[in-house]
C-alpha positions in Angstrom: 83.8 92.2 109.5 81.7 95.1 110.3 82.1 98.5 108.6 82.5 101.7 110.6 79.8 104.1 109.4 79.4 107.8 109.1 76.8 107.7 111.9 79.3 106.0 114.2 82.0 108.6 113.4 79.6 111.5 114.0 78.7 110.0 117.4 82.3 109.7 118.3 83.0 113.3 117.1 80.2 114.6 119.3 81.3 112.5 122.2 84.9 113.7 122.0 84.7 117.2 120.7 81.1 118.4 120.8 78.7 119.1 117.9 79.5 121.1 114.8 78.3 124.7 115.0 78.5 125.1 111.2 76.6 122.0 110.0 73.8 119.8 111.1 75.6 116.5 111.1 72.4 114.5 111.1 71.0 116.0 107.9 73.8 117.7 105.9 75.9 115.7 103.5 79.3 116.1 105.3 81.3 113.2 103.8 83.5 115.5 101.7 83.4 118.6 103.9 86.8 119.3 105.4 87.0 118.7 109.2 88.2 122.2 109.7 85.0 123.6 108.1 83.0 121.2 110.3 84.7 122.8 113.3 87.0 119.9 114.2 90.8 120.3 114.4 93.5 117.6 114.4 93.3 117.3 118.2 89.6 116.4 118.0 90.4 113.7 115.4 93.2 112.3 117.6 90.8 112.1 120.5 88.3 110.2 118.4 90.9 107.8 117.1 92.3 107.3 120.6 88.8 106.3 121.8 88.4 104.0 118.8 91.7 102.3 119.7 90.7 101.8 123.3 87.1 100.7 122.6 87.5 98.7 119.4 91.2 98.1 118.9 91.3 100.2 115.8 94.9 101.4 115.6 95.8 104.4 113.4 99.0 106.4 113.4 98.9 110.0 114.4 100.5 111.0 111.1 97.7 109.3 109.2 95.0 110.8 111.2 96.4 114.4 111.0 96.7 114.0 107.2 93.0 113.2 106.6 90.8 116.2 105.7 87.3 114.8 105.4 85.1 112.2 107.1 85.2 110.1 103.9 89.0 109.8 104.2 88.9 109.1 107.9 86.3 106.4 107.4 88.5 104.9 104.7 91.4 104.7 107.2 89.2 103.2 109.9 87.7 100.6 107.7 91.1 99.7 106.1 92.4 99.1 109.7 89.3 97.0 110.5 89.8 94.8 107.4 93.5 94.3 108.1 92.7 93.3 111.7 90.1 90.8 110.4 92.5 89.2 107.9 
């Protein structure tokens, strides 16, 4: 099983919702920065997870996605879903 990384998440965020105007996602430590501070709202996160579902079969409920506040928490959900799928 492969692990979904912060780099991959940042790539998808940029693809779906553009770059953060507040942070340099390539150099700043953003794992625990709330998405709202990064400039991403719940719609952006739902777009990202929709793409992940279509491209990689990673299914997350909308309620779970809306509830996460930081990249660390979203990565946890994504990687949990990957490990369940691999089991």
